[in-house]
BALOBA-1460 file (C-alpha; in Angstrom, 3 decimals):
// residues 261
<rec num="1" residu="m" x="-57.023" y="6.618" z="121.250"/>
<rec num="2" residu="i" x="-60.524" y="5.432" z="120.343"/>
<rec num="3" residu="g" x="-62.017" y="8.368" z="122.208"/>
<rec num="4" residu="i" x="-59.776" y="10.842" z="120.338"/>
<rec num="5" residu="h" x="-60.648" y="9.398" z="116.929"/>
<rec num="6" residu="s" x="-64.366" y="9.369" z="117.765"/>
<rec num="7" residu="w" x="-64.163" y="13.017" z="118.817"/>
<rec num="8" residu="k" x="-62.409" y="13.943" z="115.566"/>
<rec num="9" residu="r" x="-65.000" y="12.144" z="113.456"/>
<rec num="10" residu="g" x="-67.794" y="13.893" z="115.337"/>
<rec num="11" residu="r" x="-66.067" y="17.249" z="114.818"/>
<rec num="12" residu="y" x="-65.766" y="16.676" z="111.059"/>
<rec num="13" residu="f" x="-69.415" y="15.662" z="110.835"/>
<rec num="14" residu="r" x="-70.482" y="18.792" z="112.724"/>
<rec num="15" residu="l" x="-68.316" y="20.937" z="110.457"/>
<rec num="16" residu="s" x="-70.118" y="19.514" z="107.396"/>
<rec num="17" residu="v" x="-73.473" y="20.498" z="108.929"/>
<rec num="18" residu="v" x="-72.195" y="24.008" z="109.704"/>
<rec num="19" residu="s" x="-70.829" y="24.407" z="106.175"/>
<rec num="20" residu="s" x="-74.245" y="23.461" z="104.752"/>
<rec num="21" residu="a" x="-75.918" y="26.097" z="106.904"/>
<rec num="22" residu="v" x="-73.395" y="28.732" z="105.793"/>
<rec num="23" residu="m" x="-74.000" y="27.862" z="102.124"/>
<rec num="24" residu="l" x="-77.777" y="28.174" z="102.565"/>
<rec num="25" residu="f" x="-77.316" y="31.640" z="104.082"/>
<rec num="26" residu="a" x="-74.998" y="32.648" z="101.224"/>
<rec num="27" residu="i" x="-77.562" y="31.547" z="98.609"/>
<rec num="28" residu="h" x="-80.282" y="33.592" z="100.323"/>
<rec num="29" residu="t" x="-78.080" y="36.700" z="100.489"/>
<rec num="30" residu="a" x="-76.757" y="36.420" z="96.907"/>
<rec num="31" residu="d" x="-80.222" y="35.961" z="95.448"/>
<rec num="32" residu="a" x="-81.582" y="38.940" z="97.380"/>
<rec num="33" residu="i" x="-78.800" y="41.119" z="95.952"/>
<rec num="34" residu="a" x="-79.383" y="39.786" z="92.418"/>
<rec num="35" residu="q" x="-83.102" y="40.438" z="92.601"/>
<rec num="36" residu="a" x="-82.454" y="43.987" z="93.764"/>
<rec num="37" residu="k" x="-80.169" y="44.710" z="90.786"/>
<rec num="38" residu="e" x="-81.895" y="42.827" z="87.966"/>
<rec num="39" residu="p" x="-85.261" y="43.739" z="86.406"/>
<rec num="40" residu="p" x="-88.037" y="41.134" z="86.501"/>
<rec num="41" residu="i" x="-87.776" y="38.405" z="83.890"/>
<rec num="42" residu="q" x="-90.292" y="38.782" z="81.056"/>
<rec num="43" residu="f" x="-91.646" y="35.876" z="79.005"/>
<rec num="44" residu="h" x="-93.540" y="36.283" z="75.754"/>
<rec num="45" residu="d" x="-93.411" y="32.933" z="73.961"/>
<rec num="46" residu="d" x="-96.074" y="30.275" z="73.744"/>
<rec num="47" residu="e" x="-94.286" y="28.001" z="76.210"/>
<rec num="48" residu="k" x="-94.263" y="30.567" z="78.969"/>
<rec num="49" residu="e" x="-94.733" y="28.111" z="81.802"/>
<rec num="50" residu="l" x="-91.887" y="25.842" z="80.692"/>
<rec num="51" residu="v" x="-89.471" y="28.718" z="80.100"/>
<rec num="52" residu="q" x="-90.357" y="30.332" z="83.398"/>
<rec num="53" residu="r" x="-89.716" y="27.061" z="85.231"/>
<rec num="54" residu="d" x="-86.277" y="26.714" z="83.632"/>
<rec num="55" residu="a" x="-85.360" y="30.219" z="84.767"/>
<rec num="56" residu="y" x="-85.247" y="29.038" z="88.368"/>
<rec num="57" residu="g" x="-82.495" y="27.011" z="89.995"/>
<rec num="58" residu="s" x="-83.134" y="23.333" z="90.635"/>
<rec num="59" residu="t" x="-81.128" y="20.596" z="92.329"/>
<rec num="60" residu="n" x="-80.634" y="17.173" z="90.784"/>
<rec num="61" residu="v" x="-82.500" y="14.045" z="91.809"/>
<rec num="62" residu="p" x="-80.013" y="11.541" z="93.353"/>
<rec num="63" residu="m" x="-79.092" y="8.688" z="91.033"/>
<rec num="64" residu="d" x="-80.332" y="6.050" z="93.505"/>
<rec num="65" residu="s" x="-83.774" y="7.664" z="93.831"/>
<rec num="66" residu="w" x="-87.009" y="5.783" z="93.113"/>
<rec num="67" residu="v" x="-87.998" y="8.643" z="90.783"/>
<rec num="68" residu="y" x="-85.922" y="7.308" z="87.866"/>
<rec num="69" residu="p" x="-87.556" y="3.864" z="87.538"/>
<rec num="70" residu="a" x="-90.975" y="5.452" z="88.026"/>
<rec num="71" residu="l" x="-90.493" y="7.953" z="85.196"/>
<rec num="72" residu="e" x="-88.867" y="5.283" z="83.019"/>
<rec num="73" residu="r" x="-91.924" y="3.091" z="83.426"/>
<rec num="74" residu="l" x="-94.199" y="5.948" z="82.379"/>
<rec num="75" residu="a" x="-91.999" y="6.469" z="79.313"/>
<rec num="76" residu="n" x="-92.086" y="2.749" z="78.486"/>
<rec num="77" residu="v" x="-95.876" y="2.815" z="78.241"/>
<rec num="78" residu="g" x="-95.733" y="5.834" z="75.923"/>
<rec num="79" residu="l" x="-96.626" y="8.650" z="78.317"/>
<rec num="80" residu="i" x="-93.260" y="10.484" z="78.063"/>
<rec num="81" residu="p" x="-92.055" y="10.190" z="74.451"/>
<rec num="82" residu="s" x="-89.561" y="13.069" z="74.890"/>
<rec num="83" residu="q" x="-87.654" y="11.350" z="77.709"/>
<rec num="84" residu="s" x="-83.889" y="10.978" z="77.189"/>
<rec num="85" residu="i" x="-82.255" y="8.312" z="79.354"/>
<rec num="86" residu="s" x="-78.735" y="9.027" z="78.076"/>
<rec num="87" residu="i" x="-78.317" y="12.222" z="80.111"/>
<rec num="88" residu="r" x="-78.412" y="11.958" z="83.885"/>
<rec num="89" residu="p" x="-78.936" y="13.028" z="86.586"/>
<rec num="90" residu="w" x="-82.192" y="14.861" z="85.957"/>
<rec num="91" residu="s" x="-82.977" y="18.078" z="87.739"/>
<rec num="92" residu="r" x="-86.174" y="18.398" z="89.713"/>
<rec num="93" residu="n" x="-87.449" y="20.859" z="87.108"/>
<rec num="94" residu="e" x="-86.833" y="18.280" z="84.376"/>
<rec num="95" residu="c" x="-88.746" y="15.692" z="86.397"/>
<rec num="96" residu="r" x="-91.612" y="18.177" z="86.758"/>
<rec num="97" residu="r" x="-91.620" y="18.647" z="82.984"/>
<rec num="98" residu="q" x="-91.740" y="14.899" z="82.372"/>
<rec num="99" residu="l" x="-94.495" y="14.505" z="84.938"/>
<rec num="100" residu="a" x="-96.575" y="17.228" z="83.263"/>
<rec num="101" residu="e" x="-96.127" y="15.478" z="79.904"/>
<rec num="102" residu="a" x="-97.145" y="12.145" z="81.431"/>
<rec num="103" residu="e" x="-100.250" y="13.694" z="82.989"/>
<rec num="104" residu="s" x="-101.281" y="15.240" z="79.681"/>
<rec num="105" residu="n" x="-100.926" y="11.952" z="77.811"/>
<rec num="106" residu="y" x="-102.580" y="10.041" z="80.655"/>
<rec num="107" residu="m" x="-105.798" y="11.970" z="80.052"/>
<rec num="108" residu="y" x="-105.975" y="10.489" z="76.545"/>
<rec num="109" residu="m" x="-105.212" y="7.029" z="77.936"/>
<rec num="110" residu="a" x="-107.954" y="7.365" z="80.546"/>
<rec num="111" residu="a" x="-110.423" y="8.282" z="77.813"/>
<rec num="112" residu="s" x="-109.781" y="4.884" z="76.212"/>
<rec num="113" residu="q" x="-112.056" y="2.446" z="77.939"/>
<rec num="114" residu="g" x="-110.541" y="-0.822" z="79.055"/>
<rec num="115" residu="d" x="-106.860" y="0.145" z="78.749"/>
<rec num="116" residu="p" x="-105.064" y="-2.321" z="81.088"/>
<rec num="117" residu="l" x="-102.240" y="0.155" z="81.839"/>
<rec num="118" residu="i" x="-104.447" y="2.703" z="83.600"/>
<rec num="119" residu="d" x="-104.391" y="0.872" z="86.919"/>
<rec num="120" residu="e" x="-100.590" y="0.610" z="86.749"/>
<rec num="121" residu="v" x="-99.640" y="4.161" z="85.828"/>
<rec num="122" residu="a" x="-102.168" y="5.990" z="88.018"/>
<rec num="123" residu="p" x="-100.347" y="5.221" z="91.323"/>
<rec num="124" residu="l" x="-97.006" y="6.215" z="89.766"/>
<rec num="125" residu="i" x="-98.355" y="9.589" z="88.674"/>
<rec num="126" residu="h" x="-99.941" y="10.111" z="92.097"/>
<rec num="127" residu="d" x="-96.652" y="9.402" z="93.923"/>
<rec num="128" residu="l" x="-94.649" y="11.631" z="91.571"/>
<rec num="129" residu="k" x="-97.110" y="14.497" z="92.011"/>
<rec num="130" residu="r" x="-96.763" y="14.186" z="95.766"/>
<rec num="131" residu="e" x="-92.970" y="14.403" z="95.376"/>
<rec num="132" residu="f" x="-92.752" y="17.339" z="92.945"/>
<rec num="133" residu="d" x="-95.976" y="19.326" z="93.224"/>
<rec num="134" residu="t" x="-95.769" y="20.133" z="96.939"/>
<rec num="135" residu="v" x="-93.503" y="23.153" z="96.267"/>
<rec num="136" residu="a" x="-93.512" y="25.101" z="92.998"/>
<rec num="137" residu="a" x="-90.222" y="25.606" z="91.150"/>
<rec num="138" residu="e" x="-90.311" y="29.387" z="91.672"/>
<rec num="139" residu="t" x="-90.954" y="29.142" z="95.426"/>
<rec num="140" residu="p" x="-87.836" y="29.661" z="97.595"/>
<rec num="141" residu="a" x="-87.346" y="26.569" z="99.714"/>
<rec num="142" residu="a" x="-84.859" y="24.934" z="102.044"/>
<rec num="143" residu="e" x="-85.604" y="21.514" z="103.400"/>
<rec num="144" residu="v" x="-84.141" y="18.326" z="104.770"/>
<rec num="145" residu="e" x="-84.648" y="15.876" z="101.920"/>
<rec num="146" residu="s" x="-83.832" y="12.687" z="103.833"/>
<rec num="147" residu="v" x="-82.366" y="11.248" z="107.016"/>
<rec num="148" residu="y" x="-81.506" y="7.567" z="106.809"/>
<rec num="149" residu="v" x="-79.565" y="4.668" z="108.284"/>
<rec num="150" residu="r" x="-78.548" y="1.372" z="106.734"/>
<rec num="151" residu="a" x="-76.974" y="-1.780" z="108.105"/>
<rec num="152" residu="g" x="-75.935" y="-4.912" z="106.261"/>
<rec num="153" residu="t" x="-73.878" y="-8.077" z="106.515"/>
<rec num="154" residu="i" x="-71.946" y="-10.031" z="103.913"/>
<rec num="155" residu="a" x="-71.522" y="-13.534" z="105.296"/>
<rec num="156" residu="g" x="-69.317" y="-14.956" z="102.567"/>
<rec num="157" residu="p" x="-66.428" y="-13.540" z="100.551"/>
<rec num="158" residu="a" x="-67.188" y="-10.019" z="99.373"/>
<rec num="159" residu="l" x="-66.628" y="-9.144" z="95.735"/>
<rec num="160" residu="s" x="-65.348" y="-5.575" z="95.512"/>
<rec num="161" residu="d" x="-63.470" y="-5.583" z="92.176"/>
<rec num="162" residu="g" x="-66.170" y="-4.713" z="89.668"/>
<rec num="163" residu="f" x="-63.697" y="-4.620" z="86.791"/>
<rec num="164" residu="h" x="-62.575" y="-8.254" z="87.079"/>
<rec num="165" residu="f" x="-65.106" y="-10.203" z="89.161"/>
<rec num="166" residu="g" x="-68.143" y="-8.101" z="89.978"/>
<rec num="167" residu="q" x="-69.408" y="-6.479" z="93.145"/>
<rec num="168" residu="t" x="-71.562" y="-7.929" z="95.901"/>
<rec num="169" residu="w" x="-73.188" y="-4.502" z="96.318"/>
<rec num="170" residu="r" x="-72.960" y="-2.613" z="93.041"/>
<rec num="171" residu="e" x="-73.516" y="1.058" z="92.257"/>
<rec num="172" residu="d" x="-73.102" y="1.908" z="95.922"/>
<rec num="173" residu="y" x="-71.293" y="5.264" z="95.713"/>
<rec num="174" residu="g" x="-67.947" y="3.693" z="96.683"/>
<rec num="175" residu="r" x="-69.064" y="2.899" z="100.215"/>
<rec num="176" residu="p" x="-66.874" y="0.526" z="102.280"/>
<rec num="177" residu="l" x="-67.397" y="-3.064" z="101.175"/>
<rec num="178" residu="g" x="-66.040" y="-6.199" z="102.832"/>
<rec num="179" residu="r" x="-66.883" y="-9.431" z="104.572"/>
<rec num="180" residu="g" x="-68.736" y="-8.774" z="107.802"/>
<rec num="181" residu="n" x="-71.012" y="-6.055" z="109.158"/>
<rec num="182" residu="s" x="-71.294" y="-2.564" z="107.715"/>
<rec num="183" residu="a" x="-73.464" y="0.420" z="108.562"/>
<rec num="184" residu="l" x="-73.997" y="4.028" z="107.594"/>
<rec num="185" residu="a" x="-76.027" y="7.035" z="108.671"/>
<rec num="186" residu="g" x="-76.623" y="10.037" z="106.471"/>
<rec num="187" residu="f" x="-78.690" y="13.067" z="105.636"/>
<rec num="188" residu="s" x="-79.357" y="15.232" z="102.601"/>
<rec num="189" residu="v" x="-80.522" y="18.832" z="102.378"/>
<rec num="190" residu="r" x="-81.450" y="20.983" z="99.413"/>
<rec num="191" residu="a" x="-82.292" y="24.621" z="98.861"/>
<rec num="192" residu="n" x="-83.243" y="26.913" z="96.006"/>
<rec num="193" residu="r" x="-84.016" y="30.589" z="95.748"/>
<rec num="194" residu="g" x="-84.432" y="32.284" z="92.399"/>
<rec num="195" residu="r" x="-81.618" y="31.167" z="90.110"/>
<rec num="196" residu="f" x="-79.489" y="29.756" z="92.936"/>
<rec num="197" residu="f" x="-79.539" y="26.184" z="94.229"/>
<rec num="198" residu="f" x="-77.589" y="24.098" z="96.718"/>
<rec num="199" residu="y" x="-77.436" y="20.396" z="97.628"/>
<rec num="200" residu="d" x="-75.517" y="18.494" z="100.295"/>
<rec num="201" residu="r" x="-75.570" y="14.788" z="101.122"/>
<rec num="202" residu="q" x="-73.243" y="13.540" z="103.869"/>
<rec num="203" residu="e" x="-72.704" y="10.103" z="105.385"/>
<rec num="204" residu="l" x="-70.920" y="8.580" z="108.364"/>
<rec num="205" residu="q" x="-69.801" y="5.145" z="107.162"/>
<rec num="206" residu="y" x="-68.516" y="2.019" z="108.902"/>
<rec num="207" residu="g" x="-66.931" y="-0.826" z="106.934"/>
<rec num="208" residu="p" x="-65.299" y="-4.111" z="107.980"/>
<rec num="209" residu="g" x="-62.135" y="-3.568" z="105.944"/>
<rec num="210" residu="k" x="-60.680" y="-5.146" z="102.806"/>
<rec num="211" residu="t" x="-58.991" y="-8.472" z="102.214"/>
<rec num="212" residu="a" x="-55.392" y="-8.644" z="101.065"/>
<rec num="213" residu="i" x="-54.295" y="-8.844" z="97.439"/>
<rec num="214" residu="t" x="-52.235" y="-12.019" z="97.463"/>
<rec num="215" residu="p" x="-49.616" y="-13.002" z="94.853"/>
<rec num="216" residu="e" x="-52.166" y="-15.405" z="93.374"/>
<rec num="217" residu="l" x="-54.787" y="-12.674" z="92.999"/>
<rec num="218" residu="s" x="-52.280" y="-10.194" z="91.580"/>
<rec num="219" residu="n" x="-51.126" y="-12.760" z="89.027"/>
<rec num="220" residu="l" x="-54.748" y="-13.573" z="88.114"/>
<rec num="221" residu="f" x="-55.586" y="-9.893" z="87.596"/>
<rec num="222" residu="n" x="-52.603" y="-9.477" z="85.295"/>
<rec num="223" residu="q" x="-53.536" y="-12.586" z="83.319"/>
<rec num="224" residu="i" x="-57.062" y="-11.314" z="82.831"/>
<rec num="225" residu="d" x="-55.653" y="-7.977" z="81.669"/>
<rec num="226" residu="m" x="-53.113" y="-9.823" z="79.480"/>
<rec num="227" residu="l" x="-50.155" y="-8.453" z="81.449"/>
<rec num="228" residu="s" x="-47.276" y="-10.528" z="82.748"/>
<rec num="229" residu="f" x="-46.625" y="-10.474" z="86.489"/>
<rec num="230" residu="g" x="-44.118" y="-7.746" z="87.365"/>
<rec num="231" residu="s" x="-44.105" y="-6.394" z="83.812"/>
<rec num="232" residu="v" x="-43.253" y="-2.858" z="82.775"/>
<rec num="233" residu="p" x="-45.095" y="-0.579" z="83.322"/>
<rec num="234" residu="n" x="-45.268" y="-1.338" z="87.019"/>
<rec num="235" residu="n" x="-47.723" y="-3.953" z="88.194"/>
<rec num="236" residu="p" x="-51.090" y="-2.137" z="88.512"/>
<rec num="237" residu="f" x="-52.215" y="-4.633" z="91.181"/>
<rec num="238" residu="p" x="-49.366" y="-4.810" z="93.708"/>
<rec num="239" residu="l" x="-49.469" y="-7.033" z="96.759"/>
<rec num="240" residu="t" x="-51.533" y="-5.242" z="99.389"/>
<rec num="241" residu="p" x="-52.063" y="-6.269" z="103.015"/>
<rec num="242" residu="a" x="-55.534" y="-6.567" z="104.481"/>
<rec num="243" residu="t" x="-57.003" y="-3.464" z="106.109"/>
<rec num="244" residu="g" x="-58.962" y="-3.266" z="109.327"/>
<rec num="245" residu="a" x="-62.388" y="-1.808" z="110.021"/>
<rec num="246" residu="v" x="-62.833" y="1.826" z="109.071"/>
<rec num="247" residu="v" x="-65.147" y="4.621" z="110.186"/>
<rec num="248" residu="r" x="-65.205" y="7.688" z="107.966"/>
<rec num="249" residu="q" x="-67.293" y="10.712" z="107.081"/>
<rec num="250" residu="r" x="-67.829" y="11.289" z="103.356"/>
<rec num="251" residu="p" x="-69.744" y="13.788" z="101.205"/>
<rec num="252" residu="i" x="-71.771" y="11.744" z="98.719"/>
<rec num="253" residu="e" x="-73.002" y="14.800" z="96.815"/>
<rec num="254" residu="l" x="-72.105" y="18.432" z="97.451"/>
<rec num="255" residu="y" x="-72.659" y="21.232" z="94.958"/>
<rec num="256" residu="a" x="-74.086" y="24.715" z="94.461"/>
<rec num="257" residu="g" x="-74.969" y="26.455" z="91.241"/>
<rec num="258" residu="l" x="-76.613" y="29.245" z="89.309"/>
<rec num="259" residu="s" x="-79.194" y="28.648" z="86.603"/>
<rec num="260" residu="f" x="-78.981" y="30.519" z="83.286"/>
<rec num="261" residu="s" x="-81.934" y="30.528" z="80.902"/>
C-alpha cells in the first residue's frame, strides 16, 4: 500500500512538471501569433521607458520573498516615496520601477557627505539590481526561479488555530503543521514573452498530522466566540479525531496572464 501511494504521489508531481512545460510552450506560441498580427507598439509620451516596461507581461514576486523587506527599508529612509504597501503582491516590473526610483534618489543621498544611511542602503540596492537587472522586462525569458527544501521540528504542542490561539509557524501558506517533524521540497518556475506571463510553484509536503479537537477545546472555542456548546447554528468546531502523518503535493502559486497597457 505504501508503494502504491508513493507511486501515485510521484505521478502527480511529474504531471505538475509536465503541465508547466505545456503552459510555457503555449505562451511562446500565443505570443508569436499575437506579434504576427499586431503592429509594433508606439510610445510618444515623456515617460516612454516606464510605459514601455508596463506593456510587457510580468510575474509577481512571492509574498515570502526577501525583496519586500528590502524595498520597504529603502522606502522607510525616503528613497521610494511613491511606494504603496497596501497593494500586494508586487509584479517584477513594479519592483524594477521602485528600484529605479530608489537609485535616482540615492544619487542625491550620496552627494550629501556624512549621511549615515549610505552604508546601509548601498548593499540593498546592489542586491536588488542583481535580482532585477539581469534580464530586461522586454526580453523573453523562461527560468527556474528556485529549488528548495525545508525541514523542521516542533517539540512541544503546536499551535495551528491562528484565529483563537496563534500559530507556531505563521504565514506559512497553509502547509501541514503539527507536533513532530515536517519537511517539504519545492520548485518555482516563471516565464514571460511579450504581453504573456506564467508562474508555477509546486511543493511536496510532509506533515506529522493534527491533534484531536476534544470536547474541552470545542467548548473553549465556542466560549471565546460567545457561542454556547451545541447551539444553533451547528457547532462550528465539532469534535474531530486526531489525524496521522500526511504526504501531499500542492500548488502554492499557479497562474498565467496577459498584460494590457
